[in-house]
MISE-414891 format. One record per residue (C-alpha): residue in one letter; x, y, z. Coordinates in pm, 1 decimal, always signed. Each point is the difference from the previous one (the first is absolute). Layout:
% MISE-414891
res->A&px->X&py->Y&pz->Z
...
% end
This chain:
% MISE-414891
res->M&px->+14445.1&py->+10971.6&pz->+10091.7
res->S&px->-371.6&py->-15.9&pz->-82.9
res->T&px->-209.8&py->+53.4&pz->-308.4
res->R&px->-353.6&py->-58.0&pz->-115.2
res->C&px->-201.8&py->-81.8&pz->-307.8
res->F&px->-361.7&py->-87.0&pz->-68.4
res->S&px->-187.5&py->-308.5&pz->-104.6
res->A&px->-363.7&py->-108.5&pz->+28.1
res->D&px->-214.8&py->-285.1&pz->+119.3
res->V&px->-336.0&py->-95.8&pz->-148.4
res->E&px->-306.0&py->-86.7&pz->+206.8
res->G&px->-287.7&py->-115.9&pz->-216.3
res->V&px->+32.8&py->+229.8&pz->-301.8
res->T&px->+127.1&py->+298.0&pz->+200.1
res->A&px->+369.5&py->+85.3&pz->+33.9
res->H&px->+156.1&py->+164.4&pz->+305.6
res->L&px->+341.5&py->+165.8&pz->-0.2
res->V&px->+264.9&py->-161.4&pz->+219.3
res->E&px->+310.1&py->+186.4&pz->+114.9
res->V&px->+311.3&py->-218.4&pz->-13.0
res->E&px->+258.3&py->+131.8&pz->+246.0
res->V&px->+349.2&py->-151.7&pz->-8.6
res->R&px->+267.3&py->+71.2&pz->+262.1
res->I&px->+352.8&py->-136.8&pz->+19.2
res->E&px->+153.1&py->-12.5&pz->+351.0
res->D&px->+347.0&py->-94.7&pz->+115.9
res->A&px->-120.0&py->-297.3&pz->+202.6
res->A&px->-5.8&py->-378.8&pz->-6.1
res->P&px->-49.2&py->-110.0&pz->-363.5
res->R&px->-359.5&py->-86.8&pz->-74.7
res->F&px->-279.8&py->+84.5&pz->-242.8
res->V&px->-331.4&py->+78.7&pz->+171.8
res->I&px->-338.6&py->+88.0&pz->-150.3
res->V&px->-270.3&py->+140.5&pz->+229.8
res->G&px->-342.6&py->+151.7&pz->-58.9
res->L&px->-230.3&py->-304.7&pz->+18.3
res->P&px->+148.5&py->-195.3&pz->-296.4
res->D&px->-136.7&py->-337.2&pz->-105.3
res->A&px->+218.3&py->-299.9&pz->-86.3
res->A&px->+50.2&py->+106.7&pz->-362.9
res->V&px->+122.6&py->+344.8&pz->+111.9
res->R&px->+235.5&py->-148.0&pz->+260.8
res->E&px->+145.3&py->-231.2&pz->-265.1
res->S&px->+87.6&py->+304.2&pz->-211.0
res->R&px->+316.2&py->+39.2&pz->+211.2
res->D&px->+164.0&py->-287.4&pz->-185.7
res->R&px->-130.9&py->+104.9&pz->-341.4
res->V&px->+116.1&py->+359.3&pz->+51.2
res->R&px->+345.8&py->-104.4&pz->+118.9
res->M&px->+58.6&py->-232.8&pz->-294.7
res->A&px->-145.7&py->+245.2&pz->-256.7
res->I&px->+223.4&py->+284.5&pz->+121.8
res->D&px->+311.8&py->-214.3&pz->-26.2
res->A&px->-102.5&py->-134.3&pz->-343.8
res->S&px->-57.0&py->+355.2&pz->-126.6
res->G&px->+361.0&py->+104.7&pz->+62.9
res->F&px->-44.5&py->+175.9&pz->+335.5
res->D&px->+128.0&py->-96.1&pz->+344.1
res->F&px->-260.1&py->-81.4&pz->+260.9
res->P&px->+100.5&py->+158.7&pz->+334.6
res->R&px->+89.6&py->-307.1&pz->+209.0
res->E&px->+192.1&py->+125.1&pz->+304.7
res->V&px->-284.3&py->+220.4&pz->+121.7
res->M&px->-362.2&py->-26.1&pz->+104.7
res->V&px->-252.8&py->+74.1&pz->-275.2
res->L&px->-340.2&py->+93.4&pz->+139.5
res->V&px->-303.3&py->+35.2&pz->-229.3
res->N&px->-322.2&py->+148.4&pz->+133.1
res->L&px->-323.3&py->-21.1&pz->-200.7
res->A&px->-236.4&py->+274.4&pz->+111.7
res->P&px->-273.3&py->+23.1&pz->+109.2
res->A&px->+79.0&py->-289.4&pz->+230.7
res->S&px->-368.4&py->-53.5&pz->+78.6
res->R&px->-75.3&py->-132.0&pz->-351.5
res->R&px->+107.5&py->-354.1&pz->-84.9
res->K&px->+246.1&py->-18.5&pz->-291.9
res->V&px->-57.3&py->-289.4&pz->-239.6
res->G&px->+191.3&py->-142.6&pz->-296.7
res->P&px->+331.1&py->+57.9&pz->-178.3
res->V&px->-98.7&py->+344.3&pz->-135.6
res->Y&px->+248.0&py->+170.4&pz->+238.2
res->D&px->+315.7&py->-173.3&pz->-132.6
res->L&px->+94.2&py->+277.8&pz->-242.9
res->P&px->-57.4&py->+298.1&pz->+233.9
res->I&px->+183.5&py->-176.3&pz->+284.4
res->A&px->+299.5&py->-69.9&pz->-225.0
res->L&px->+3.8&py->+359.2&pz->-125.3
res->G&px->-22.9&py->+125.5&pz->+357.2
res->V&px->+293.8&py->-215.1&pz->+108.2
res->L&px->+210.6&py->+124.6&pz->-292.1
res->S&px->-93.6&py->+360.6&pz->+79.2
res->A&px->+88.3&py->-42.6&pz->+368.2
res->A&px->+332.2&py->-157.4&pz->-106.7
res->G&px->+84.2&py->+303.2&pz->-215.6
res->F&px->-62.0&py->-142.5&pz->-348.1
res->L&px->-305.4&py->+218.9&pz->-65.3
res->A&px->-104.5&py->+354.6&pz->+91.0
res->A&px->-272.6&py->+0.1&pz->+266.2
res->D&px->-197.5&py->+289.3&pz->-151.4
res->R&px->-29.2&py->-178.0&pz->-336.6
res->L&px->-127.2&py->-313.1&pz->+166.9
res->S&px->-261.1&py->+169.3&pz->+219.9
res->S&px->-153.7&py->+171.6&pz->-301.7
res->H&px->-105.6&py->-335.6&pz->-151.1
res->V&px->-231.9&py->-288.3&pz->+85.4
res->A&px->+127.8&py->-351.2&pz->-77.3
res->I&px->-154.0&py->-345.5&pz->-8.0
res->G&px->+143.5&py->-331.9&pz->-118.9
res->E&px->+124.2&py->-343.7&pz->+99.6
res->L&px->+370.2&py->-72.7&pz->-40.0
res->A&px->+151.6&py->-312.9&pz->-149.1
res->L&px->+331.6&py->-119.8&pz->+142.4
res->D&px->+183.7&py->+125.1&pz->-310.4
res->G&px->-141.8&py->+352.3&pz->+37.8
res->R&px->-286.2&py->-22.1&pz->-248.9
res->V&px->-327.2&py->+166.8&pz->+99.4
res->R&px->-303.0&py->-228.1&pz->-15.7
res->P&px->-361.0&py->+122.3&pz->-39.4
res->V&px->-232.1&py->+25.5&pz->+299.6
res->R&px->-371.5&py->+24.8&pz->+59.6
res->G&px->-189.7&py->+328.1&pz->+16.4
res->A&px->+223.2&py->+232.9&pz->-204.1
res->L&px->-305.1&py->+169.0&pz->-151.3
res->A&px->-145.7&py->+63.6&pz->+345.9
res->V&px->+325.9&py->+168.3&pz->+104.9
res->A&px->+5.7&py->+214.9&pz->-313.7
res->S&px->-363.2&py->+102.0&pz->+63.5
res->R&px->+90.8&py->+99.9&pz->+355.7
res->L&px->+281.9&py->+222.0&pz->-123.6
res->A&px->-222.2&py->+159.9&pz->-264.8
res->N&px->-238.8&py->+113.5&pz->+275.8
res->G&px->+204.1&py->+258.5&pz->+183.7
res->D&px->+359.0&py->-131.3&pz->-5.7
res->H&px->+178.4&py->+46.3&pz->-330.9
res->R&px->+338.7&py->-154.4&pz->+77.9
res->P&px->+140.9&py->-226.3&pz->-274.2
res->L&px->-61.7&py->-372.1&pz->+44.6
res->L&px->+275.4&py->-257.3&pz->-58.4
res->V&px->-159.8&py->-328.3&pz->-105.0
res->P&px->+121.9&py->-331.2&pz->-143.7
res->V&px->-13.5&py->-15.3&pz->-379.3
res->G&px->-266.8&py->-268.0&pz->+30.1
res->N&px->-229.9&py->+248.9&pz->+176.1
res->A&px->+75.2&py->+302.1&pz->-220.6
res->R&px->-293.1&py->-29.1&pz->-239.2
res->E&px->-267.4&py->-40.2&pz->+267.3
res->A&px->+141.3&py->+281.6&pz->+214.6
res->A&px->+15.3&py->+230.7&pz->-304.1
res->L&px->-376.2&py->-40.8&pz->-42.8
res->C&px->-41.1&py->+252.4&pz->+278.8
res->R&px->+40.8&py->+342.8&pz->-150.2
res->G&px->+163.0&py->+255.9&pz->+226.8
res->T&px->+275.0&py->-226.6&pz->+135.9
res->R&px->+353.3&py->-9.1&pz->-144.8
res->V&px->+82.5&py->-369.9&pz->-25.5
res->V&px->+365.6&py->-100.2&pz->-40.6
res->P&px->+55.5&py->-369.9&pz->-79.6
res->V&px->+320.5&py->-164.9&pz->+125.9
res->R&px->+144.9&py->-340.8&pz->-86.3
res->S&px->+256.2&py->-29.2&pz->+277.8
res->L&px->+121.7&py->+154.2&pz->+320.8
res->A&px->+306.8&py->+139.4&pz->-178.8
res->E&px->-226.6&py->+166.0&pz->-255.8
res->A&px->-205.7&py->+160.9&pz->+276.9
res->V&px->+316.3&py->+132.8&pz->+167.1
res->G&px->+124.4&py->+138.3&pz->-332.9
res->H&px->-328.4&py->+181.9&pz->-53.8
res->L&px->-17.5&py->+147.7&pz->+351.9
res->S&px->+365.5&py->+108.6&pz->-6.3
res->G&px->-54.5&py->+179.3&pz->-330.3
res->Q&px->+269.0&py->-199.9&pz->-177.4
res->S&px->-242.1&py->-199.8&pz->-218.9
res->P&px->-343.5&py->+164.8&pz->+3.8
res->L&px->-285.6&py->-222.7&pz->-113.4
res->P&px->-294.3&py->+113.5&pz->-212.8
res->A&px->-349.1&py->-4.4&pz->+147.8
res->E&px->-246.3&py->-258.2&pz->-126.5
res->S&px->-290.0&py->+124.8&pz->-211.8
res->F&px->-293.9&py->-214.9&pz->-106.5
res->D&px->-329.5&py->+76.2&pz->-169.6
res->P&px->-249.8&py->-282.6&pz->+63.6
res->S&px->-244.9&py->+122.2&pz->-265.7
res->S&px->+172.1&py->-179.3&pz->-287.9
res->L&px->+20.7&py->-325.2&pz->+194.8
res->L&px->-366.3&py->+22.1&pz->+101.3
res->A&px->-104.8&py->+73.5&pz->-358.5
res->A&px->+191.0&py->-303.6&pz->-125.4
res->A&px->-136.5&py->-235.3&pz->+266.3
res->D&px->-227.2&py->-273.0&pz->-134.0
res->P&px->-284.4&py->-71.9&pz->+244.7
res->E&px->-138.5&py->-292.5&pz->-200.9
res->Q&px->+178.6&py->-304.0&pz->+133.0
res->E&px->-296.0&py->-233.0&pz->-58.4
res->D&px->-284.2&py->+68.7&pz->-243.7
res->L&px->-373.0&py->-16.8&pz->+63.6
res->A&px->-39.0&py->-145.7&pz->-348.7
res->D&px->+127.2&py->-327.4&pz->+147.1
res->V&px->-311.9&py->-21.3&pz->+220.2
res->H&px->-284.9&py->-169.3&pz->-190.5
res->G&px->-360.8&py->+38.0&pz->+108.4
res->Q&px->-51.4&py->+142.8&pz->+350.4
res->H&px->-171.6&py->+309.4&pz->-136.5
res->L&px->-148.7&py->+100.2&pz->+335.5
res->A&px->+335.6&py->-32.5&pz->+175.2
res->R&px->+177.4&py->+190.6&pz->-278.6
res->R&px->-253.1&py->+280.5&pz->+35.5
res->A&px->+50.7&py->-1.9&pz->+378.0
res->I&px->+378.6&py->+40.8&pz->-17.3
res->E&px->-43.7&py->+280.7&pz->-255.1
res->I&px->-226.8&py->+186.0&pz->+242.1
res->A&px->+235.1&py->-70.7&pz->+289.4
res->A&px->+297.5&py->+138.1&pz->-192.9
res->A&px->-192.5&py->+304.7&pz->-122.8
res->G&px->-116.2&py->+108.1&pz->+345.4
res->G&px->+265.0&py->-143.6&pz->+231.9
res->H&px->-248.0&py->-244.1&pz->+157.1
res->H&px->+78.5&py->-313.6&pz->+198.6
res->L&px->-101.5&py->-329.2&pz->-161.7
res->L&px->-83.7&py->-355.4&pz->+111.9
res->L&px->-11.7&py->-289.2&pz->-247.7
res->V&px->-182.8&py->-315.3&pz->+112.4
res->G&px->+1.3&py->-320.6&pz->-202.5
res->P&px->+113.4&py->-361.2&pz->-24.8
res->P&px->+362.1&py->-103.2&pz->-60.0
res->G&px->+113.9&py->+44.2&pz->-359.2
res->A&px->-261.4&py->+263.6&pz->-86.9
res->G&px->+264.0&py->+268.2&pz->-61.5
res->K&px->-15.2&py->+213.8&pz->+316.5
res->T&px->+376.5&py->+33.9&pz->+32.5
res->M&px->+38.1&py->+50.0&pz->-373.8
res->L&px->-245.8&py->+289.8&pz->+12.2
res->A&px->+155.5&py->+156.1&pz->+309.4
res->R&px->+350.4&py->-0.7&pz->-145.8
res->R&px->-117.7&py->+201.5&pz->-298.6
res->I&px->-154.7&py->+289.5&pz->+190.0
res->A&px->+336.1&py->+177.9&pz->+39.6
res->G&px->+29.1&py->+14.4&pz->-380.6
res->I&px->-318.2&py->+206.4&pz->-38.3
res->L&px->+73.0&py->+249.7&pz->+276.2
res->P&px->+121.9&py->+350.4&pz->-97.1
res->P&px->+378.7&py->+47.9&pz->-12.9
res->L&px->+168.6&py->+137.8&pz->+308.5
res->T&px->+39.3&py->+376.4&pz->+18.7
res->P&px->+344.3&py->+127.4&pz->+110.3
res->E&px->-144.0&py->+77.7&pz->+345.6
res->E&px->-151.2&py->-347.9&pz->+35.7
res->A&px->+322.0&py->-161.5&pz->-122.1
res->L&px->+194.8&py->+196.5&pz->+262.5
res->E&px->-233.8&py->-121.4&pz->+277.8
res->A&px->+18.7&py->-363.7&pz->-113.0
res->T&px->+377.4&py->+17.1&pz->-43.0
res->L&px->+37.0&py->+144.0&pz->+351.4
res->V&px->-174.5&py->-301.0&pz->+155.4
res->H&px->+197.4&py->-252.1&pz->-207.0
res->S&px->+324.6&py->+181.4&pz->+78.5
res->V&px->-59.2&py->-25.0&pz->+374.5
res->A&px->-93.2&py->-367.3&pz->-34.7
res->G&px->+311.5&py->-72.6&pz->-208.2
res->E&px->-205.3&py->-122.6&pz->-296.7
res->L&px->+78.5&py->+253.8&pz->-270.4
res->P&px->+32.1&py->-134.7&pz->-356.0
res->A&px->+334.6&py->+27.4&pz->-177.6
res->R&px->-106.9&py->+315.9&pz->-184.1
res->G&px->-26.8&py->+183.0&pz->+334.1
res->I&px->-363.0&py->+106.8&pz->-32.7
res->V&px->-340.8&py->-164.2&pz->+18.4
res->A&px->-120.3&py->+86.0&pz->-350.5
res->T&px->-314.6&py->-217.2&pz->-19.1
res->R&px->-286.4&py->-67.1&pz->+237.5
res->P&px->+110.3&py->-244.6&pz->+272.3
res->F&px->-176.0&py->-336.4&pz->+9.2
res->R&px->+49.4&py->-183.6&pz->+329.0
res->A&px->-132.8&py->-352.1&pz->+55.4
res->P&px->+105.2&py->-127.9&pz->+345.1
res->H&px->-53.4&py->-363.8&pz->+100.3
res->H&px->-283.2&py->-70.6&pz->+242.3
res->S&px->+250.6&py->-107.1&pz->+268.9
res->I&px->+127.8&py->+357.9&pz->+34.1
res->S&px->+24.5&py->+148.5&pz->+350.3
res->M&px->-165.9&py->+321.9&pz->+111.1
res->A&px->+334.1&py->+182.8&pz->-1.6
res->G&px->+65.3&py->-130.0&pz->-351.3
res->L&px->-336.0&py->+124.4&pz->-126.3
res->I&px->-44.9&py->+324.5&pz->+194.6
res->G&px->+359.9&py->+83.5&pz->+88.1
res->G&px->+193.1&py->+39.3&pz->+322.1
res->G&px->+228.8&py->-262.2&pz->+146.9
res->P&px->+316.7&py->+78.9&pz->+199.0
res->A&px->+125.2&py->+254.5&pz->-256.7
res->G&px->-337.3&py->+151.9&pz->-98.4
res->R&px->+11.2&py->-107.2&pz->-365.6
res->P&px->-286.8&py->+57.2&pz->-245.9
res->G&px->-223.5&py->-301.5&pz->-62.6
res->E&px->-172.7&py->-121.9&pz->-314.5
res->A&px->-284.3&py->+248.3&pz->+49.6
res->S&px->+249.7&py->+286.8&pz->-32.2
res->L&px->+206.1&py->-164.5&pz->-274.1
res->A&px->-325.5&py->-8.6&pz->-200.0
res->H&px->-38.5&py->+379.2&pz->+41.7
res->Q&px->-123.2&py->+152.2&pz->-329.5
res->G&px->-59.0&py->-350.1&pz->-135.7
res->V&px->-183.9&py->-326.0&pz->+67.4
res->L&px->+0.5&py->-230.0&pz->+302.0
res->F&px->-121.8&py->-345.6&pz->-104.9
res->L&px->-109.5&py->-244.7&pz->+268.6
res->D&px->-60.4&py->-339.9&pz->-156.4
res->E&px->-194.8&py->-258.8&pz->+203.3
res->L&px->-123.0&py->+276.5&pz->+232.4
res->P&px->-159.2&py->-227.5&pz->+265.5
res->E&px->+333.3&py->-180.6&pz->+46.6
res->F&px->+163.7&py->+315.5&pz->+138.3
res->D&px->+2.9&py->+42.6&pz->+375.6
res->R&px->-316.2&py->+193.6&pz->+81.3
res->R&px->+168.0&py->+242.7&pz->+241.3
res->T&px->+270.2&py->+70.2&pz->-256.4
res->V&px->-244.3&py->+78.0&pz->-281.0
res->D&px->-227.7&py->+203.6&pz->+227.1
res->A&px->+295.7&py->+228.8&pz->+67.7
res->L&px->-50.7&py->+125.2&pz->-358.3
res->R&px->-318.8&py->+180.2&pz->+100.5
res->Q&px->+180.9&py->+321.6&pz->+95.5
res->P&px->+215.7&py->+31.0&pz->-314.9
res->L&px->-304.6&py->-80.7&pz->-215.8
res->E&px->-177.8&py->+299.4&pz->+153.7
res->E&px->+284.7&py->+245.0&pz->+59.7
res->G&px->+266.3&py->-90.9&pz->-255.9
res->R&px->+269.8&py->-32.7&pz->+264.2
res->V&px->+118.7&py->-236.0&pz->+273.6
res->R&px->+55.1&py->+119.9&pz->+355.3
res->I&px->+217.3&py->-225.6&pz->+216.1
res->S&px->+73.9&py->+66.9&pz->+368.1
res->R&px->+265.9&py->-204.4&pz->+176.5
res->V&px->+210.6&py->+48.6&pz->+312.0
res->R&px->+301.5&py->+117.5&pz->-203.2
res->Y&px->-170.5&py->+192.3&pz->-278.7
res->A&px->-321.8&py->+139.9&pz->-149.0
res->L&px->-27.8&py->-8.9&pz->-378.8
res->H&px->-226.4&py->+144.3&pz->-267.0
res->L&px->+47.5&py->-188.3&pz->-327.8
res->P&px->-171.4&py->+86.2&pz->-331.0
res->S&px->-236.7&py->-277.0&pz->-105.7
res->R&px->-240.8&py->+109.1&pz->-273.3
res->F&px->-58.9&py->-302.0&pz->-220.3
res->E&px->-272.9&py->-187.9&pz->-181.4
res->L&px->-87.1&py->-320.7&pz->+179.5
res->V&px->-76.5&py->-291.4&pz->-230.6
res->A&px->-94.3&py->-320.7&pz->+181.7
res->A&px->-99.6&py->-345.2&pz->-122.7
res->M&px->-164.5&py->-291.5&pz->+176.2
res->N&px->-178.9&py->-329.7&pz->-65.5
res->P&px->-372.4&py->-27.5&pz->+80.9
res->C&px->+82.7&py->-271.7&pz->+256.3
res->R&px->+301.2&py->-199.2&pz->+114.7
res->C&px->-29.3&py->-262.1&pz->-275.0
res->G&px->-85.6&py->+273.2&pz->-251.5
res->M&px->-304.6&py->-169.6&pz->-153.9
res->F&px->-287.9&py->+167.8&pz->+182.9
res->G&px->-254.2&py->+134.7&pz->-249.4
res->V&px->+196.5&py->-125.6&pz->-302.3
res->P&px->-225.3&py->-152.3&pz->-270.5
res->D&px->+72.5&py->-372.0&pz->-35.3
res->G&px->+243.2&py->+29.3&pz->+290.3
res->E&px->-10.6&py->-220.8&pz->+307.4
res->C&px->+51.9&py->+197.7&pz->+319.3
res->R&px->+123.3&py->-209.2&pz->+291.6
res->C&px->-56.4&py->+272.4&pz->+259.7
res->T&px->-292.7&py->+8.0&pz->+241.4
res->P&px->-198.7&py->+325.8&pz->+35.5
res->I&px->+171.0&py->+58.5&pz->+333.6
res->Q&px->+343.1&py->-42.5&pz->-158.8
res->V&px->-90.0&py->+239.6&pz->-283.0
res->A&px->-115.5&py->+260.9&pz->+251.9
res->A&px->+310.9&py->-50.5&pz->+214.3
res->Y&px->+228.2&py->+40.3&pz->-303.2
res->R&px->-167.9&py->+322.7&pz->-111.0
res->S&px->-6.1&py->+137.3&pz->+353.9
res->R&px->+381.0&py->+1.9&pz->-1.4
res->V&px->-37.0&py->+329.2&pz->-190.1
res->S&px->-141.5&py->+246.3&pz->+251.3
res->G&px->-306.7&py->+209.0&pz->-75.5
res->P&px->+175.3&py->+334.8&pz->+67.7
res->L&px->+273.9&py->-85.4&pz->-250.4
res->L&px->-250.7&py->-123.2&pz->-257.3
res->D&px->-200.4&py->+319.8&pz->+46.4
res->R&px->+303.3&py->+202.0&pz->-110.7
res->I&px->+25.9&py->-183.9&pz->-332.9
res->D&px->-195.1&py->+195.5&pz->-261.4
res->I&px->-36.2&py->-264.1&pz->-271.4
res->R&px->-68.3&py->-371.2&pz->+50.6
res->V&px->-50.5&py->-223.6&pz->-299.3
res->E&px->-42.7&py->-369.7&pz->-67.9
res->V&px->+244.2&py->-158.2&pz->-244.6
res->G&px->-145.5&py->-314.5&pz->-157.4
res->R&px->+169.9&py->-269.8&pz->-198.1
res->V&px->+83.4&py->+85.5&pz->-360.0
res->R&px->-204.5&py->-176.1&pz->-266.1
res->Y&px->+157.4&py->-171.7&pz->-300.3
res->R&px->-145.3&py->+242.5&pz->-252.8
res->D&px->+143.1&py->+295.7&pz->+193.8
res->L&px->+341.2&py->-162.2&pz->+29.3
res->H&px->+21.1&py->-54.3&pz->-376.7
res->G&px->-197.1&py->+304.8&pz->-106.1
res->A&px->+107.2&py->+335.3&pz->-139.6
res->R&px->+290.3&py->+187.4&pz->+156.7
res->E&px->-106.7&py->+219.9&pz->+291.1
res->E&px->+76.4&py->+369.4&pz->+49.9
res->S&px->+362.6&py->+71.3&pz->+83.0
res->S&px->+127.0&py->+183.6&pz->+305.3
res->A&px->+85.7&py->+297.4&pz->-222.8
res->D&px->-363.9&py->+33.1&pz->-113.4
res->V&px->-135.5&py->-17.6&pz->+354.3
res->R&px->+270.7&py->+233.3&pz->+128.6
res->R&px->-110.2&py->+274.0&pz->-237.9
res->R&px->-345.8&py->+3.0&pz->+158.9
res->V&px->+152.0&py->-9.1&pz->+347.8
res->L&px->+222.3&py->+298.0&pz->-79.9
res->A&px->-297.7&py->+197.0&pz->-135.6
res->A&px->-192.2&py->-67.6&pz->+323.0
res->R&px->+300.1&py->+101.5&pz->+211.6
res->E&px->+33.5&py->+323.2&pz->-199.6
res->A&px->-364.4&py->+79.1&pz->+73.6
res->Q&px->+67.1&py->-53.4&pz->+370.1
res->A&px->+311.2&py->+217.6&pz->-9.6
res->A&px->-204.7&py->+281.8&pz->-155.1
res->R&px->-275.7&py->-44.6&pz->+258.5
res->Y&px->+230.7&py->-5.6&pz->+304.8
res->P&px->+265.1&py->+266.9&pz->-61.4
res->C&px->+204.0&py->+111.5&pz->+301.5
res->T&px->-148.5&py->-262.3&pz->+233.0
res->T&px->+157.8&py->-257.0&pz->+226.3
res->W&px->-153.7&py->-281.3&pz->-203.8
res->S&px->+15.2&py->-80.8&pz->-370.4
res->T&px->-227.5&py->-301.2&pz->-56.0
res->N&px->-366.8&py->-73.9&pz->+52.0
res->A&px->+78.4&py->-266.7&pz->+258.8
res->A&px->+145.5&py->+266.8&pz->+229.7
res->I&px->-281.6&py->+258.7&pz->-16.7
res->P&px->-76.2&py->+108.6&pz->+359.5
res->G&px->-350.2&py->-86.3&pz->+115.1
res->K&px->-97.4&py->+364.4&pz->+50.5
res->R&px->+86.6&py->+78.2&pz->-365.0
res->L&px->-190.3&py->-289.4&pz->-160.8
res->A&px->-317.2&py->+198.6&pz->-62.3
res->E&px->+204.1&py->+270.3&pz->-172.9
res->H&px->+196.4&py->-229.4&pz->-230.3
res->C&px->-251.7&py->-280.2&pz->-54.7
res->P&px->-325.4&py->+168.1&pz->-115.7
res->L&px->-273.2&py->-265.2&pz->-34.8
res->D&px->-296.7&py->-6.3&pz->-230.9
res->S&px->-337.2&py->-116.7&pz->+132.0
res->A&px->+56.8&py->-362.1&pz->-105.8
res->G&px->+336.2&py->-7.4&pz->+178.6
res->R&px->-149.6&py->+134.5&pz->+324.1
res->E&px->-281.2&py->-256.0&pz->-13.5
res->A&px->+246.1&py->-287.4&pz->-56.9
res->L&px->+203.1&py->+99.8&pz->+304.4
res->R&px->-312.3&py->+44.6&pz->+215.8
res->T&px->-121.7&py->-347.6&pz->-91.8
res->A&px->+341.1&py->-155.8&pz->+71.4
res->M&px->+10.9&py->+152.9&pz->+349.2
res->D&px->-365.2&py->-55.0&pz->+96.9
res->R&px->-53.7&py->-346.3&pz->-144.2
res->F&px->+342.8&py->-163.7&pz->-34.0
res->G&px->+186.4&py->+124.6&pz->+307.1
res->L&px->+264.5&py->+214.3&pz->-168.8
res->T&px->+204.5&py->+167.1&pz->+276.0
res->A&px->+79.7&py->+369.7&pz->+20.9
res->R&px->+362.2&py->-72.6&pz->-91.2
res->G&px->-126.3&py->-223.8&pz->-279.9
res->H&px->-218.5&py->+285.9&pz->-126.6
res->D&px->+301.8&py->+227.8&pz->-28.9
res->R&px->+212.6&py->-265.1&pz->-167.1
res->V&px->-273.2&py->-85.4&pz->-250.9
res->L&px->-25.9&py->+368.6&pz->-83.1
res->R&px->+375.1&py->+25.8&pz->-58.4
res->V&px->-1.5&py->-304.5&pz->-229.5
res->A&px->-302.1&py->+138.8&pz->-187.3
res->R&px->+192.5&py->+326.6&pz->-45.4
res->T&px->+281.8&py->-196.5&pz->-164.7
res->I&px->-241.3&py->-188.9&pz->-226.2
res->A&px->-146.8&py->+332.8&pz->-109.3
res->D&px->+350.4&py->+132.5&pz->-70.9
res->L&px->+77.3&py->-302.3&pz->-217.3
res->S&px->-317.1&py->+81.4&pz->-196.7
res->G&px->+89.2&py->+369.2&pz->-24.6
res->R&px->-299.5&py->+114.8&pz->+207.4
res->E&px->+8.3&py->+269.3&pz->+266.9
res->T&px->-326.1&py->-108.7&pz->+163.6
res->V&px->-13.3&py->-334.2&pz->+181.7
res->T&px->-295.4&py->-179.5&pz->-155.5
res->G&px->-215.5&py->-287.6&pz->+118.1
res->D&px->+187.6&py->-238.5&pz->-230.7
res->S&px->+332.2&py->+93.1&pz->+160.1
res->V&px->-141.5&py->-52.1&pz->+350.1
res->A&px->-154.8&py->-334.1&pz->-99.2
res->E&px->+331.2&py->-126.4&pz->-133.9
res->A&px->+183.6&py->+121.5&pz->+311.1
res->L&px->-253.1&py->-185.3&pz->+218.1
res->L&px->+65.1&py->-314.1&pz->-202.7
res->Y&px->+367.7&py->+16.5&pz->+93.6
res->R&px->-76.1&py->+91.2&pz->+361.9
res->G&px->-200.1&py->-315.8&pz->+56.8
res->Q&px->+196.8&py->-261.7&pz->+186.6
res->P&px->+38.0&py->-305.2&pz->-225.3
res->G&px->-261.3&py->-244.3&pz->+112.1
res->G&px->-175.1&py->+262.0&pz->+213.9
res->S&px->-175.8&py->+333.8&pz->-1.9
res->P&px->+146.3&py->+348.4&pz->-15.5
res->G&px->+144.9&py->+126.0&pz->+324.0
% end
């Protein structure tokens, strides 16, 4: 007797339906799984056998049980197929009607006592079903909330194999999961660390406000102990709250990576700070299973690279594409992935290896050649894609013990007002921030006065500002004008943007 049900595998952030065919033959007793399974799928034979027995059913032992995972050309990875395989075996053995089983999609890992454990990528599977295939989805209880984020898919959470059989047989129907993320997003507190804790550093504080308001990338350069990391960790608290659509995108990536928070949804802007020893696959994504990297886990949030020159240069240079396009494209022998990767890059570095170059009253032990070699570890093309570069000096005593600085809440109000101006200016477009304005639309959205045009002309003719630098200065100036409530980009806005464009210790470029 044969039967079939459906499951899904996830490649990148995209789910593909997998047909699970189960046939019982009167032959030498064995349990075989075919269809290009990996080790975790092959091991499901033992988990399925023990879970069926523990759930009060009899596993068919005096026959051959053959499981085929189709299409056979796609590699099957992970324990996600445990539940559908077990249900297929029970259906083929006569415990479950075949038509009821084939009308559902099931995912889940089985424990030896029959419990259903959560798996990665439930939201991706629910999204796949919402786009053209509206069969109900059986998911572990631990995945119910994330899967229910996708409207248009009927999500049925199950705690055990016996519970799934009771639901499919009609004896104990289970209610569908419903979840509205709006209340959770509204209650989320984005302020984990407050800007009021940062004393002095007025130029750097202004720079991170502009970066947050326009979605610009930022580089902080200064000696150890100046507060670069402290500043960077507070930028997430002044960014706008996630919209439901943005939260869904961020949750999808974290679901596939297996890094969802306990509440089942990414409710605040991600802040990712990988160590400088990270591999290219860890930063960009990929690896044997095609998992998202830190650049995708920071989607809709902040990617912070501390001690930027200490990262492997080839690894960091791989960020050039996501910085431009907002996505990562990975091509390997076994797969080709497109992963969302729209984030704000915030990087920090010392002025030299010892950190004392250019510091008043500091004693730098580096030679000019060593300083140049240290800075050259950050490639010019990557540096050219960073909109704002600012020096962070040491804090003075009077600043450290002076009046309390502005809080994150105060700065965030100005950032939100600037973002609202951008939303009104760019309705129904593929971009939503000034940092993402296409080059051919800059003249339309960034009208310059005469002083602004003259400032840009001087920067290009006399100081070597590149064409890409011109466009990035104009985008930053647009954000500065938005923070001031001006529609026209004035000479003052351009002058301030040029100040941030200048490479610390060098000229604009």
